[in-house]
C-alpha angles and dihedrals in degrees: 000000000000123000117227114232111218121199116247113271116236115235093203123090123222092261092053091050090050091050092050091051091050091050091050090050092049092049091049091048092049091049092051091049091050092052093048093048093048091052091055094050097060095084094047093052092052092049092053092048092047094050093044092050094045097046091050087066090055090069087082087075094052094128094051111059093187093056091042091054090047091051091048091051090052089052091052090053095045094047097043118127111281095029121107124255094247118102141160124220112257 
């Protein structure tokens, strides 16, 4: 006497399977959006750090507003988009 092997029966209905697929697609889409948005933020973060670091050095000219403005303008030029993160204090 041979025993018949029956395939496992799925407990999920068609609607539940559809819902699970939609949730997986939404999670994948959200993950892709997160990765793309984080790639675009790298340049902005470096510019803020560069300007913050450079302008902190301008405090040395606190008593002379003309030199402080000049130092700040140099920081804006050095930390503009497209320029590298490296800088030297004016």
